[in-house]
PDB file with SEQRES, HELIX, SHEET and CRYST1 records, atoms N, CA, C and O in Angstrom:
SEQRES   1 A   71  MET VAL ASP ASN GLY SER THR MET ARG LEU PRO PHE LEU          
SEQRES   2 A   71  SER ILE GLY VAL ARG GLY PRO THR LEU ARG GLY GLY ALA          
SEQRES   3 A   71  TRP LEU ARG VAL SER GLY ILE THR PRO ASP SER SER GLY          
SEQRES   4 A   71  VAL VAL GLN HIS TYR CYS TYR LYS ASP LEU LEU GLU PRO          
SEQRES   5 A   71  THR GLU VAL GLU VAL PHE ASP VAL GLY ASP PRO THR PRO          
SEQRES   6 A   71  GLU THR ARG ASP ARG TYR                                      
HELIX    1 AA1 PRO A   52  GLU A   54  5                                   3    
HELIX    2 AA2 ARG A   68  ARG A   70  5                                   3    
SHEET    1 AA1 2 VAL A   2  ASN A   4  0                                        
SHEET    2 AA1 2 SER A  37  GLY A  39 -1                                        
SHEET    1 AA2 3 ARG A  23  ARG A  29  0                                        
SHEET    2 AA2 3 PHE A  12  ARG A  18 -1                                        
SHEET    3 AA2 3 GLU A  56  ASP A  59 -1                                        
CRYST1    1.000    1.000    1.000  90.00  90.00  90.00 P 1           1          
ATOM      1  N   MET A   1       0.864  -1.142  -0.002  1.00  0.00           N  
ATOM      2  CA  MET A   1       0.011  -0.040  -0.007  1.00  0.00           C  
ATOM      3  C   MET A   1       0.915   1.187  -0.015  1.00  0.00           C  
ATOM      4  O   MET A   1       1.857   1.265   0.774  1.00  0.00           O  
ATOM      5  N   VAL A   2       0.638   2.152  -0.903  1.00  0.00           N  
ATOM      6  CA  VAL A   2       1.334   3.427  -0.919  1.00  0.00           C  
ATOM      7  C   VAL A   2       0.407   4.531  -0.614  1.00  0.00           C  
ATOM      8  O   VAL A   2      -0.658   4.648  -1.221  1.00  0.00           O  
ATOM      9  N   ASP A   3       0.787   5.351   0.321  1.00  0.00           N  
ATOM     10  CA  ASP A   3       0.033   6.479   0.770  1.00  0.00           C  
ATOM     11  C   ASP A   3       0.677   7.776   0.253  1.00  0.00           C  
ATOM     12  O   ASP A   3       1.841   8.045   0.548  1.00  0.00           O  
ATOM     13  N   ASN A   4      -0.106   8.612  -0.547  1.00  0.00           N  
ATOM     14  CA  ASN A   4       0.407   9.872  -0.992  1.00  0.00           C  
ATOM     15  C   ASN A   4      -0.045  10.967  -0.029  1.00  0.00           C  
ATOM     16  O   ASN A   4      -1.159  11.473  -0.171  1.00  0.00           O  
ATOM     17  N   GLY A   5       0.776  11.349   0.940  1.00  0.00           N  
ATOM     18  CA  GLY A   5       0.453  12.393   1.843  1.00  0.00           C  
ATOM     19  C   GLY A   5       0.841  13.780   1.376  1.00  0.00           C  
ATOM     20  O   GLY A   5       0.633  14.745   2.112  1.00  0.00           O  
ATOM     21  N   SER A   6       1.406  13.921   0.166  1.00  0.00           N  
ATOM     22  CA  SER A   6       1.862  15.104  -0.370  1.00  0.00           C  
ATOM     23  C   SER A   6       0.716  15.878  -0.963  1.00  0.00           C  
ATOM     24  O   SER A   6      -0.421  15.406  -1.002  1.00  0.00           O  
ATOM     25  N   THR A   7       1.028  17.090  -1.432  1.00  0.00           N  
ATOM     26  CA  THR A   7       0.001  18.003  -2.069  1.00  0.00           C  
ATOM     27  C   THR A   7       0.109  17.897  -3.597  1.00  0.00           C  
ATOM     28  O   THR A   7      -0.546  18.651  -4.317  1.00  0.00           O  
ATOM     29  N   MET A   8       0.910  16.992  -4.079  1.00  0.00           N  
ATOM     30  CA  MET A   8       1.049  16.797  -5.533  1.00  0.00           C  
ATOM     31  C   MET A   8       1.062  15.331  -5.994  1.00  0.00           C  
ATOM     32  O   MET A   8       1.351  14.415  -5.224  1.00  0.00           O  
ATOM     33  N   ARG A   9       0.749  15.155  -7.230  1.00  0.00           N  
ATOM     34  CA  ARG A   9       0.953  13.834  -7.780  1.00  0.00           C  
ATOM     35  C   ARG A   9       2.308  13.446  -8.153  1.00  0.00           C  
ATOM     36  O   ARG A   9       2.935  14.194  -8.903  1.00  0.00           O  
ATOM     37  N   LEU A  10       2.820  12.404  -7.736  1.00  0.00           N  
ATOM     38  CA  LEU A  10       4.146  12.062  -8.021  1.00  0.00           C  
ATOM     39  C   LEU A  10       4.196  10.942  -9.097  1.00  0.00           C  
ATOM     40  O   LEU A  10       3.378  10.023  -9.059  1.00  0.00           O  
ATOM     41  N   PRO A  11       5.188  11.019 -10.090  1.00  0.00           N  
ATOM     42  CA  PRO A  11       5.316  10.046 -11.062  1.00  0.00           C  
ATOM     43  C   PRO A  11       5.743   8.725 -10.624  1.00  0.00           C  
ATOM     44  O   PRO A  11       5.222   7.685 -11.026  1.00  0.00           O  
ATOM     45  N   PHE A  12       6.797   8.795  -9.709  1.00  0.00           N  
ATOM     46  CA  PHE A  12       7.530   7.557  -9.215  1.00  0.00           C  
ATOM     47  C   PHE A  12       7.772   7.626  -7.784  1.00  0.00           C  
ATOM     48  O   PHE A  12       7.809   8.740  -7.263  1.00  0.00           O  
ATOM     49  N   LEU A  13       7.942   6.586  -7.081  1.00  0.00           N  
ATOM     50  CA  LEU A  13       8.486   6.350  -5.707  1.00  0.00           C  
ATOM     51  C   LEU A  13       9.578   5.418  -5.736  1.00  0.00           C  
ATOM     52  O   LEU A  13       9.459   4.290  -6.216  1.00  0.00           O  
ATOM     53  N   SER A  14      10.751   5.909  -5.181  1.00  0.00           N  
ATOM     54  CA  SER A  14      11.904   5.104  -5.115  1.00  0.00           C  
ATOM     55  C   SER A  14      11.965   4.304  -3.854  1.00  0.00           C  
ATOM     56  O   SER A  14      11.776   4.860  -2.772  1.00  0.00           O  
ATOM     57  N   ILE A  15      12.227   2.992  -3.944  1.00  0.00           N  
ATOM     58  CA  ILE A  15      12.205   2.099  -2.757  1.00  0.00           C  
ATOM     59  C   ILE A  15      13.498   1.303  -2.838  1.00  0.00           C  
ATOM     60  O   ILE A  15      14.077   1.138  -3.912  1.00  0.00           O  
ATOM     61  N   GLY A  16      13.951   0.802  -1.660  1.00  0.00           N  
ATOM     62  CA  GLY A  16      15.038  -0.133  -1.754  1.00  0.00           C  
ATOM     63  C   GLY A  16      14.518  -1.578  -1.663  1.00  0.00           C  
ATOM     64  O   GLY A  16      13.485  -1.875  -1.063  1.00  0.00           O  
ATOM     65  N   VAL A  17      15.290  -2.430  -2.288  1.00  0.00           N  
ATOM     66  CA  VAL A  17      14.874  -3.848  -2.351  1.00  0.00           C  
ATOM     67  C   VAL A  17      16.094  -4.681  -1.973  1.00  0.00           C  
ATOM     68  O   VAL A  17      17.199  -4.476  -2.476  1.00  0.00           O  
ATOM     69  N   ARG A  18      15.858  -5.606  -1.089  1.00  0.00           N  
ATOM     70  CA  ARG A  18      16.910  -6.608  -0.760  1.00  0.00           C  
ATOM     71  C   ARG A  18      16.402  -7.982  -0.640  1.00  0.00           C  
ATOM     72  O   ARG A  18      15.210  -8.224  -0.448  1.00  0.00           O  
ATOM     73  N   GLY A  19      17.299  -8.866  -0.751  1.00  0.00           N  
ATOM     74  CA  GLY A  19      17.044 -10.344  -0.588  1.00  0.00           C  
ATOM     75  C   GLY A  19      18.280 -11.035  -0.039  1.00  0.00           C  
ATOM     76  O   GLY A  19      19.256 -10.364   0.299  1.00  0.00           O  
ATOM     77  N   PRO A  20      18.265 -12.291   0.054  1.00  0.00           N  
ATOM     78  CA  PRO A  20      19.435 -13.012   0.543  1.00  0.00           C  
ATOM     79  C   PRO A  20      20.702 -12.784  -0.243  1.00  0.00           C  
ATOM     80  O   PRO A  20      21.790 -12.852   0.328  1.00  0.00           O  
ATOM     81  N   THR A  21      20.607 -12.525  -1.491  1.00  0.00           N  
ATOM     82  CA  THR A  21      21.823 -12.396  -2.368  1.00  0.00           C  
ATOM     83  C   THR A  21      22.056 -11.054  -3.025  1.00  0.00           C  
ATOM     84  O   THR A  21      23.015 -10.866  -3.773  1.00  0.00           O  
ATOM     85  N   LEU A  22      21.140 -10.102  -2.726  1.00  0.00           N  
ATOM     86  CA  LEU A  22      21.364  -8.765  -3.449  1.00  0.00           C  
ATOM     87  C   LEU A  22      20.747  -7.688  -2.578  1.00  0.00           C  
ATOM     88  O   LEU A  22      19.984  -7.931  -1.643  1.00  0.00           O  
ATOM     89  N   ARG A  23      21.140  -6.465  -2.961  1.00  0.00           N  
ATOM     90  CA  ARG A  23      20.655  -5.241  -2.457  1.00  0.00           C  
ATOM     91  C   ARG A  23      20.468  -4.290  -3.636  1.00  0.00           C  
ATOM     92  O   ARG A  23      21.431  -4.036  -4.360  1.00  0.00           O  
ATOM     93  N   GLY A  24      19.336  -3.783  -3.845  1.00  0.00           N  
ATOM     94  CA  GLY A  24      19.060  -2.878  -4.970  1.00  0.00           C  
ATOM     95  C   GLY A  24      17.976  -2.006  -4.717  1.00  0.00           C  
ATOM     96  O   GLY A  24      17.722  -1.640  -3.569  1.00  0.00           O  
ATOM     97  N   GLY A  25      17.276  -1.621  -5.762  1.00  0.00           N  
ATOM     98  CA  GLY A  25      16.090  -0.685  -5.709  1.00  0.00           C  
ATOM     99  C   GLY A  25      15.164  -0.872  -6.864  1.00  0.00           C  
ATOM    100  O   GLY A  25      15.345  -1.670  -7.784  1.00  0.00           O  
ATOM    101  N   ALA A  26      14.113  -0.025  -6.719  1.00  0.00           N  
ATOM    102  CA  ALA A  26      13.053  -0.133  -7.793  1.00  0.00           C  
ATOM    103  C   ALA A  26      12.387   1.234  -7.796  1.00  0.00           C  
ATOM    104  O   ALA A  26      12.365   1.902  -6.762  1.00  0.00           O  
ATOM    105  N   TRP A  27      11.839   1.674  -8.939  1.00  0.00           N  
ATOM    106  CA  TRP A  27      11.003   2.838  -9.028  1.00  0.00           C  
ATOM    107  C   TRP A  27       9.628   2.344  -9.282  1.00  0.00           C  
ATOM    108  O   TRP A  27       9.412   1.609 -10.246  1.00  0.00           O  
ATOM    109  N   LEU A  28       8.675   2.712  -8.459  1.00  0.00           N  
ATOM    110  CA  LEU A  28       7.310   2.297  -8.559  1.00  0.00           C  
ATOM    111  C   LEU A  28       6.584   3.368  -9.188  1.00  0.00           C  
ATOM    112  O   LEU A  28       6.762   4.530  -8.822  1.00  0.00           O  
ATOM    113  N   ARG A  29       5.726   3.046 -10.168  1.00  0.00           N  
ATOM    114  CA  ARG A  29       4.870   4.057 -10.884  1.00  0.00           C  
ATOM    115  C   ARG A  29       3.675   4.305  -9.958  1.00  0.00           C  
ATOM    116  O   ARG A  29       2.836   3.438  -9.715  1.00  0.00           O  
ATOM    117  N   VAL A  30       3.656   5.506  -9.474  1.00  0.00           N  
ATOM    118  CA  VAL A  30       2.557   5.908  -8.495  1.00  0.00           C  
ATOM    119  C   VAL A  30       1.797   7.128  -9.083  1.00  0.00           C  
ATOM    120  O   VAL A  30       1.107   7.808  -8.323  1.00  0.00           O  
ATOM    121  N   SER A  31       1.885   7.414 -10.307  1.00  0.00           N  
ATOM    122  CA  SER A  31       1.196   8.529 -10.787  1.00  0.00           C  
ATOM    123  C   SER A  31      -0.258   8.495 -10.761  1.00  0.00           C  
ATOM    124  O   SER A  31      -0.859   9.554 -10.940  1.00  0.00           O  
ATOM    125  N   GLY A  32      -0.946   7.343 -10.547  1.00  0.00           N  
ATOM    126  CA  GLY A  32      -2.345   7.266 -10.441  1.00  0.00           C  
ATOM    127  C   GLY A  32      -2.856   7.504  -8.999  1.00  0.00           C  
ATOM    128  O   GLY A  32      -4.061   7.566  -8.754  1.00  0.00           O  
ATOM    129  N   ILE A  33      -1.931   7.631  -8.089  1.00  0.00           N  
ATOM    130  CA  ILE A  33      -2.297   7.905  -6.676  1.00  0.00           C  
ATOM    131  C   ILE A  33      -2.446   9.366  -6.436  1.00  0.00           C  
ATOM    132  O   ILE A  33      -1.414  10.034  -6.497  1.00  0.00           O  
ATOM    133  N   THR A  34      -3.518   9.936  -6.186  1.00  0.00           N  
ATOM    134  CA  THR A  34      -3.721  11.379  -6.129  1.00  0.00           C  
ATOM    135  C   THR A  34      -3.327  11.772  -4.722  1.00  0.00           C  
ATOM    136  O   THR A  34      -3.212  10.916  -3.845  1.00  0.00           O  
ATOM    137  N   PRO A  35      -3.113  13.093  -4.492  1.00  0.00           N  
ATOM    138  CA  PRO A  35      -2.874  13.535  -3.137  1.00  0.00           C  
ATOM    139  C   PRO A  35      -3.861  13.271  -2.078  1.00  0.00           C  
ATOM    140  O   PRO A  35      -5.061  13.380  -2.329  1.00  0.00           O  
ATOM    141  N   ASP A  36      -3.438  12.931  -0.906  1.00  0.00           N  
ATOM    142  CA  ASP A  36      -4.252  12.480   0.249  1.00  0.00           C  
ATOM    143  C   ASP A  36      -5.015  11.240  -0.035  1.00  0.00           C  
ATOM    144  O   ASP A  36      -6.119  11.090   0.488  1.00  0.00           O  
ATOM    145  N   SER A  37      -4.489  10.294  -0.863  1.00  0.00           N  
ATOM    146  CA  SER A  37      -5.158   9.036  -1.035  1.00  0.00           C  
ATOM    147  C   SER A  37      -4.121   7.931  -1.020  1.00  0.00           C  
ATOM    148  O   SER A  37      -2.921   8.199  -0.972  1.00  0.00           O  
ATOM    149  N   SER A  38      -4.567   6.729  -1.061  1.00  0.00           N  
ATOM    150  CA  SER A  38      -3.725   5.468  -0.964  1.00  0.00           C  
ATOM    151  C   SER A  38      -4.053   4.567  -2.194  1.00  0.00           C  
ATOM    152  O   SER A  38      -5.116   4.653  -2.809  1.00  0.00           O  
ATOM    153  N   GLY A  39      -3.104   3.741  -2.484  1.00  0.00           N  
ATOM    154  CA  GLY A  39      -3.396   2.761  -3.552  1.00  0.00           C  
ATOM    155  C   GLY A  39      -2.404   1.622  -3.443  1.00  0.00           C  
ATOM    156  O   GLY A  39      -1.350   1.800  -2.832  1.00  0.00           O  
ATOM    157  N   VAL A  40      -2.691   0.466  -4.004  1.00  0.00           N  
ATOM    158  CA  VAL A  40      -1.867  -0.578  -4.054  1.00  0.00           C  
ATOM    159  C   VAL A  40      -0.987  -0.657  -5.394  1.00  0.00           C  
ATOM    160  O   VAL A  40      -1.529  -0.583  -6.496  1.00  0.00           O  
ATOM    161  N   VAL A  41       0.246  -0.794  -5.260  1.00  0.00           N  
ATOM    162  CA  VAL A  41       1.108  -0.846  -6.420  1.00  0.00           C  
ATOM    163  C   VAL A  41       1.808  -2.170  -6.483  1.00  0.00           C  
ATOM    164  O   VAL A  41       2.509  -2.574  -5.555  1.00  0.00           O  
ATOM    165  N   GLN A  42       1.603  -2.854  -7.616  1.00  0.00           N  
ATOM    166  CA  GLN A  42       2.226  -4.183  -7.793  1.00  0.00           C  
ATOM    167  C   GLN A  42       3.363  -4.038  -8.885  1.00  0.00           C  
ATOM    168  O   GLN A  42       3.156  -3.638 -10.030  1.00  0.00           O  
ATOM    169  N   HIS A  43       4.589  -4.416  -8.377  1.00  0.00           N  
ATOM    170  CA  HIS A  43       5.721  -4.381  -9.234  1.00  0.00           C  
ATOM    171  C   HIS A  43       6.632  -5.514  -8.922  1.00  0.00           C  
ATOM    172  O   HIS A  43       7.014  -5.704  -7.767  1.00  0.00           O  
ATOM    173  N   TYR A  44       6.996  -6.278  -9.924  1.00  0.00           N  
ATOM    174  CA  TYR A  44       7.890  -7.466  -9.750  1.00  0.00           C  
ATOM    175  C   TYR A  44       9.355  -6.966  -9.696  1.00  0.00           C  
ATOM    176  O   TYR A  44       9.879  -6.422 -10.668  1.00  0.00           O  
ATOM    177  N   CYS A  45       9.982  -7.169  -8.546  1.00  0.00           N  
ATOM    178  CA  CYS A  45      11.361  -6.817  -8.375  1.00  0.00           C  
ATOM    179  C   CYS A  45      12.271  -7.970  -8.442  1.00  0.00           C  
ATOM    180  O   CYS A  45      12.164  -8.874  -7.612  1.00  0.00           O  
ATOM    181  N   TYR A  46      13.200  -8.005  -9.412  1.00  0.00           N  
ATOM    182  CA  TYR A  46      14.228  -8.995  -9.555  1.00  0.00           C  
ATOM    183  C   TYR A  46      13.644 -10.374  -9.692  1.00  0.00           C  
ATOM    184  O   TYR A  46      14.182 -11.320  -9.117  1.00  0.00           O  
ATOM    185  N   LYS A  47      12.622 -10.521 -10.389  1.00  0.00           N  
ATOM    186  CA  LYS A  47      11.796 -11.783 -10.561  1.00  0.00           C  
ATOM    187  C   LYS A  47      12.647 -12.923 -11.088  1.00  0.00           C  
ATOM    188  O   LYS A  47      12.351 -14.088 -10.819  1.00  0.00           O  
ATOM    189  N   ASP A  48      13.721 -12.604 -11.851  1.00  0.00           N  
ATOM    190  CA  ASP A  48      14.590 -13.692 -12.266  1.00  0.00           C  
ATOM    191  C   ASP A  48      15.623 -14.023 -11.263  1.00  0.00           C  
ATOM    192  O   ASP A  48      16.360 -14.978 -11.510  1.00  0.00           O  
ATOM    193  N   LEU A  49      15.770 -13.382 -10.197  1.00  0.00           N  
ATOM    194  CA  LEU A  49      16.819 -13.619  -9.147  1.00  0.00           C  
ATOM    195  C   LEU A  49      16.281 -14.024  -7.843  1.00  0.00           C  
ATOM    196  O   LEU A  49      16.974 -14.719  -7.099  1.00  0.00           O  
ATOM    197  N   LEU A  50      15.083 -13.641  -7.499  1.00  0.00           N  
ATOM    198  CA  LEU A  50      14.480 -13.908  -6.191  1.00  0.00           C  
ATOM    199  C   LEU A  50      13.087 -14.454  -6.310  1.00  0.00           C  
ATOM    200  O   LEU A  50      12.345 -14.169  -7.250  1.00  0.00           O  
ATOM    201  N   GLU A  51      12.774 -15.223  -5.354  1.00  0.00           N  
ATOM    202  CA  GLU A  51      11.365 -15.647  -5.188  1.00  0.00           C  
ATOM    203  C   GLU A  51      10.557 -14.479  -4.611  1.00  0.00           C  
ATOM    204  O   GLU A  51      11.185 -13.729  -3.864  1.00  0.00           O  
ATOM    205  N   PRO A  52       9.328 -14.218  -4.824  1.00  0.00           N  
ATOM    206  CA  PRO A  52       8.546 -13.236  -4.176  1.00  0.00           C  
ATOM    207  C   PRO A  52       8.635 -13.188  -2.666  1.00  0.00           C  
ATOM    208  O   PRO A  52       8.611 -12.120  -2.055  1.00  0.00           O  
ATOM    209  N   THR A  53       8.741 -14.397  -2.060  1.00  0.00           N  
ATOM    210  CA  THR A  53       8.881 -14.486  -0.605  1.00  0.00           C  
ATOM    211  C   THR A  53      10.162 -13.968   0.044  1.00  0.00           C  
ATOM    212  O   THR A  53      10.252 -13.678   1.237  1.00  0.00           O  
ATOM    213  N   GLU A  54      11.152 -13.880  -0.864  1.00  0.00           N  
ATOM    214  CA  GLU A  54      12.471 -13.435  -0.403  1.00  0.00           C  
ATOM    215  C   GLU A  54      12.705 -11.944  -0.582  1.00  0.00           C  
ATOM    216  O   GLU A  54      13.714 -11.415  -0.117  1.00  0.00           O  
ATOM    217  N   VAL A  55      11.775 -11.256  -1.257  1.00  0.00           N  
ATOM    218  CA  VAL A  55      11.943  -9.818  -1.439  1.00  0.00           C  
ATOM    219  C   VAL A  55      11.526  -9.078  -0.210  1.00  0.00           C  
ATOM    220  O   VAL A  55      10.458  -9.289   0.364  1.00  0.00           O  
ATOM    221  N   GLU A  56      12.426  -8.191   0.174  1.00  0.00           N  
ATOM    222  CA  GLU A  56      12.117  -7.224   1.251  1.00  0.00           C  
ATOM    223  C   GLU A  56      12.263  -5.865   0.755  1.00  0.00           C  
ATOM    224  O   GLU A  56      13.283  -5.560   0.136  1.00  0.00           O  
ATOM    225  N   VAL A  57      11.277  -4.965   0.981  1.00  0.00           N  
ATOM    226  CA  VAL A  57      11.305  -3.531   0.427  1.00  0.00           C  
ATOM    227  C   VAL A  57      11.611  -2.685   1.749  1.00  0.00           C  
ATOM    228  O   VAL A  57      11.276  -3.038   2.879  1.00  0.00           O  
ATOM    229  N   PHE A  58      12.296  -1.521   1.433  1.00  0.00           N  
ATOM    230  CA  PHE A  58      12.653  -0.588   2.614  1.00  0.00           C  
ATOM    231  C   PHE A  58      12.595   0.746   2.043  1.00  0.00           C  
ATOM    232  O   PHE A  58      12.658   0.945   0.830  1.00  0.00           O  
ATOM    233  N   ASP A  59      12.462   1.765   3.017  1.00  0.00           N  
ATOM    234  CA  ASP A  59      12.405   3.117   2.700  1.00  0.00           C  
ATOM    235  C   ASP A  59      13.895   3.609   2.430  1.00  0.00           C  
ATOM    236  O   ASP A  59      14.802   3.288   3.198  1.00  0.00           O  
ATOM    237  N   VAL A  60      14.100   4.368   1.359  1.00  0.00           N  
ATOM    238  CA  VAL A  60      15.454   4.889   1.103  1.00  0.00           C  
ATOM    239  C   VAL A  60      15.611   6.254   1.456  1.00  0.00           C  
ATOM    240  O   VAL A  60      16.685   6.798   1.195  1.00  0.00           O  
ATOM    241  N   GLY A  61      14.609   6.954   2.066  1.00  0.00           N  
ATOM    242  CA  GLY A  61      14.629   8.288   2.512  1.00  0.00           C  
ATOM    243  C   GLY A  61      14.529   9.270   1.383  1.00  0.00           C  
ATOM    244  O   GLY A  61      14.564   8.897   0.210  1.00  0.00           O  
ATOM    245  N   ASP A  62      14.408  10.501   1.730  1.00  0.00           N  
ATOM    246  CA  ASP A  62      14.322  11.569   0.714  1.00  0.00           C  
ATOM    247  C   ASP A  62      15.725  11.839   0.118  1.00  0.00           C  
ATOM    248  O   ASP A  62      16.755  11.701   0.778  1.00  0.00           O  
ATOM    249  N   PRO A  63      15.695  12.235  -1.174  1.00  0.00           N  
ATOM    250  CA  PRO A  63      16.954  12.567  -1.862  1.00  0.00           C  
ATOM    251  C   PRO A  63      17.504  13.799  -1.285  1.00  0.00           C  
ATOM    252  O   PRO A  63      16.746  14.602  -0.741  1.00  0.00           O  
ATOM    253  N   THR A  64      18.858  14.023  -1.367  1.00  0.00           N  
ATOM    254  CA  THR A  64      19.596  15.191  -1.047  1.00  0.00           C  
ATOM    255  C   THR A  64      20.182  15.670  -2.384  1.00  0.00           C  
ATOM    256  O   THR A  64      20.207  14.922  -3.361  1.00  0.00           O  
ATOM    257  N   PRO A  65      20.639  16.886  -2.414  1.00  0.00           N  
ATOM    258  CA  PRO A  65      21.305  17.339  -3.694  1.00  0.00           C  
ATOM    259  C   PRO A  65      22.400  16.405  -4.079  1.00  0.00           C  
ATOM    260  O   PRO A  65      22.548  16.179  -5.280  1.00  0.00           O  
ATOM    261  N   GLU A  66      23.174  15.842  -3.223  1.00  0.00           N  
ATOM    262  CA  GLU A  66      24.205  14.960  -3.612  1.00  0.00           C  
ATOM    263  C   GLU A  66      23.813  13.585  -4.120  1.00  0.00           C  
ATOM    264  O   GLU A  66      24.592  12.906  -4.790  1.00  0.00           O  
ATOM    265  N   THR A  67      22.534  13.168  -3.775  1.00  0.00           N  
ATOM    266  CA  THR A  67      22.100  11.765  -4.143  1.00  0.00           C  
ATOM    267  C   THR A  67      20.916  11.829  -5.078  1.00  0.00           C  
ATOM    268  O   THR A  67      20.340  10.795  -5.417  1.00  0.00           O  
ATOM    269  N   ARG A  68      20.537  13.038  -5.508  1.00  0.00           N  
ATOM    270  CA  ARG A  68      19.374  13.175  -6.350  1.00  0.00           C  
ATOM    271  C   ARG A  68      19.381  12.300  -7.631  1.00  0.00           C  
ATOM    272  O   ARG A  68      18.353  11.770  -8.053  1.00  0.00           O  
ATOM    273  N   ASP A  69      20.622  12.172  -8.244  1.00  0.00           N  
ATOM    274  CA  ASP A  69      20.726  11.452  -9.481  1.00  0.00           C  
ATOM    275  C   ASP A  69      20.441   9.871  -9.217  1.00  0.00           C  
ATOM    276  O   ASP A  69      20.270   9.146 -10.197  1.00  0.00           O  
ATOM    277  N   ARG A  70      20.395   9.390  -8.047  1.00  0.00           N  
ATOM    278  CA  ARG A  70      20.059   7.960  -7.790  1.00  0.00           C  
ATOM    279  C   ARG A  70      18.602   7.754  -7.600  1.00  0.00           C  
ATOM    280  O   ARG A  70      18.196   6.605  -7.426  1.00  0.00           O  
ATOM    281  N   TYR A  71      17.770   8.760  -7.615  1.00  0.00           N  
ATOM    282  CA  TYR A  71      16.312   8.692  -7.445  1.00  0.00           C  
ATOM    283  C   TYR A  71      15.603   8.737  -8.755  1.00  0.00           C  
ATOM    284  O   TYR A  71      14.373   8.690  -8.794  1.00  0.00           O  
TER     285      TYR A  71                                                      
END                                                                             
């Protein structure tokens, strides 16, 4: 479940993804979630490398000027 608590519609949400053998990330397309609403986003992360039960997602925090190119 993704909650859009902002005042604008965002195109993507960056999340971290980890499993037993990797650490990476994904961009979730959230443009359909309007401000002050929630929605379910389904996105297959590393489906060729991990079983769905092995995937753990985590917050990567807000970008800073130094890390903005990673988001």
